[in-house]
Every structure is written in C-alpha cells, then in structure tokens.
C-alpha positions, 0 to 999 in steps of 0.5 A: 767518550762513554755516555753517562749511565742513567740513574736507576735509583732515587739516590742516584737521581739526587746525585745527578740533580745536584750535579747540575744545580745552579749557583745561588746567584743564578738568574730565576730563569735558570733556577726555573729550568733546573726545577723543571728538569729535576721534576722530570727526572724524579718523575721518571725514576718513580717508575724505575725505583719502585721501592721509592716510588712515592718518595720520588713522586713527592720530590717531583711534586715539590720541584714542580711547585718550586718551578711554578712559584719561580714562574709566578715571581718572574711574571709579577716582576715583568708586570711591575717593570711594565708599569 
C-alpha cells in the first residue's frame, strides 16, 4: 500500500487536519492531542509553502493556544475532582 504524500501547501494541510478531526463528543484529551498535532503540521507547512508562511504560522499559534486551553481546563477539572 503506498504511503500518503505529505502536504505541500497550506490548503492540503487543512484537508489533512480535517481528515483526523475528532468527533465533537470526543474526550478533551483526544481534542488536545488533535490540536497539538495540527499545530505541528501547520508549523511544518509554514517552511514548505512559503507563500502562506504567515498564515500557516497563525494557524499553528491558534492550535497551540487551543491545546493549552484544553490542558488548563483538564487540570482544573482534575483539581476540582481531587477536592
């Protein structure tokens, strides 16, 4: 079976990211992992698709922020459960 071709454009990266997006009802840990992977992919494509470098970096930053927000919410939920 042939290996999938890595994305070469920001548009292809959007398509790839959407292909492994979790269900809305997925647990927070799954969403956090998704956001972290998406951030890595957008960061990588920024160096490949130079015409969309700044836009890709903005997407990467947004995904990192969302992952961090989920991480904070998970920690707060654990702290509340521990009380």
